[in-house]
Structures are given as structure tokens and as C-alpha cells.
N, C-alpha and C positions, 0 to 999 in steps of 0.2 A: 138105782140108776146111779150113773156115777157123777159126782159134782164136778162142776167146771172150775178150773183154777182162774179163769179169768173170762170176763165177757165184756161184750160192746152192744150196744144197743142204740141202733140209730144213730150213730156218731157222724159228727159234720162237722168242716173247719172252714169258715170264711177268712182269707188274708187279705189286707189291703191292695187297692183300693175297695174293691168288692168281689174278690174273686174264691169263689168256690173250688176247694181243692180235695174236699172230702164230702160226700154227701150220704147218709142213709147207708153208713156201715156197721153190719151186725156179724159179730165173730164172738164165738165162743170156743175155748181151748180145754181139752181134758189133760189130767196130770200128764207129765213125759212127752206130751207133743213137741214135734219139731215143727216148725214152721219158716216160711219163706217169704219174703215180700219181694215181688217184681214188678216193673213198670217202668217208664218211660223217665227222663228228668224232667220234674216239676209235675210229675204227678199226685204226690203226696206220702212216698214213700218214708221218708224220714220224718215228716208230720206224724204219721201213723203211729211211728215206733216212740216218739216222743210223748203222745198222748198215752201210749200202753203203759209207757214206763212213770206216768205221772209228772213229766217235767211241763208238758204243756196241760192247763186245766182249762183253758179258754176254749170251750167246744161245743157244740150242741149235743144234745142226748146224752148217753151215758156211759162210762168205761170204769168198770168194777171188779177190780181185782179180790180172789178170795183173801178172807181176813186173815192176818199174820203172814201173806206171800210176800218173801224179799225179792225186789225185782231189782236186778242191776241195768243200767244203762253206760253205754259206752260212745260219746260222741263222735262220730265219722266229720264231722263238720267243723272247721277251724272256727275258733271266736275271733271275727272280723269285726273292725269298726266299722258300723252302720254308715258315720260319715265318710269312707274313704269311697273312693272309685276301685273298678279292678285292677287299674293301673298301680294306685296306691298300695293295694293288698300285696300285689305280687313283687313290688318294689320290698314293701315291708319282709315278705319271706325271704329275701335275699341275704337278711340281715347286713352283715359288714360291708358285702359286697354292694348292696346297694346304698348304703349311707356313704360308702367311699366315692361313688360315683358323684353324690350329691355334694359331699366335703370338698371335692376336688373342684367343681364349679364354684362354689363359694370362696375357694382358693383363688382360683383364677381371676375372679373378679376383686379379689381383695388386693392383687397386684397391681391395679390402676388405681392404688392410693397413694401418693408420694409419701405420704408419711407412714407406710407399714414397715414392719419388722419383716425385710426380704428373707434373713435367715431364718427365721422361726418361720415364714410361710412356706420357704423351701424345704424345712425340716418335715413341716406338716404334709407337702406335698409328696416327699418320697415315701411317708409312710402309709398312704392311701392309695400311691401307685402301686406298692408292693403288694398290698391286697388284690387291689385287681390283676396285676400281673400272677398273682400265684392261682388265680381262679382260670386262668388258660384262655379267658375270653371276656370281651366287655359285657357290663351288666347287661345294655340294651339287646344284643344279641341272645342272652341267655334268657331275656324275658320274652322275647319273640319264640323262641325254642319251646318254651314252658305253655305260653299262651296258644301254640297250635297244637302241642302234645295233648293239652288238656280241653282243647275245644272250648276256650273260655270266651265269655261274651266280650262285647268289645269293651276297650282300654276306660271309656269314659261312663260306661254302665255303672250305676251306684249299689255298691254291696248290699244296700238296705233292701233291693228289692229283688235280690236273686233268690232261687230254691236251692236246696240243700244240693243236689246234684249237680247245680251250675256252680 
């Protein structure tokens, strides 16, 4: 009988607050097996793969690779700040463009100070406006397009509670 290269026996996973996303999963793979994992967003696909890769060890049941098996894992999820909202994560992904919009708002507010160095503010303003102009659109519009295309959760949703698919 062939030896399995990987086995999972009655694996389960509970995520906060008390949501069970995997329950009693048992799988075994022969050498050279090709597998695919299909399911809806939030159904546990990413979690299952993390468990199989040994990245997530906080599980019920057992997941056992063959001794000396080399398992590679490429995360398909960006490393997001769990304290951020969806909007903040998208703004962060815009890089200089997102920062440019924020900096411009700070510069506009600084113009209200009569003691401000207006020449320096104008120079900074020109720099950040050039970044926005080069993008061909404003950051807000690009964020709305991204959110709609990716079917993102509401802007105020906490990144901490999203599934890998979200």
C-alpha cells in the first residue's frame, strides 16, 4: 500500500468570536497528487491551505505531513494592519497617490496659519498635486473603482475580521 505524503484527521478551526470555519476535515494525499480547493468567500479555503503548510497550527485534530516533506506556501493574502479599516487598507495600497491626497489636505489646512511659510507650502503642494495629476484621476475615484471591482466589504469594516477571500 502506498504511503500518504500528507494526512489530516478530523481537523477543525474556530475563529473569533466563535465561528467554526472548518469541521471534521479528513484528507490524505498520495505522492504526486494534484489537488484543488474550491468554495465561497469565507468558507475556509485559505485557512485549510495555511494549516496544510504548517503556518496555522492552532487547530483541532491533526495535520501530519510525511517526515522530511518540504512544503512550500505562497500567501495570496496581503499582510494588512489588523487595526485598519477596509478604507485605510485601500488607501495604503495606493502608495504615493493615497499619501498625496492626505498631504494635500494637511497643506491646505496649514495655509490657514498666518505664520506659515507660504513658499514652502506652495512647493509641497505642487509636488503632491503632480503625483495626483500623473495618476490621471483623483484617489477617491480610484478607490471607489477598486472597491466595486473587488466587491470589498464596507469601508468601515475592520480588516481584522475579514476572511482571506474578502
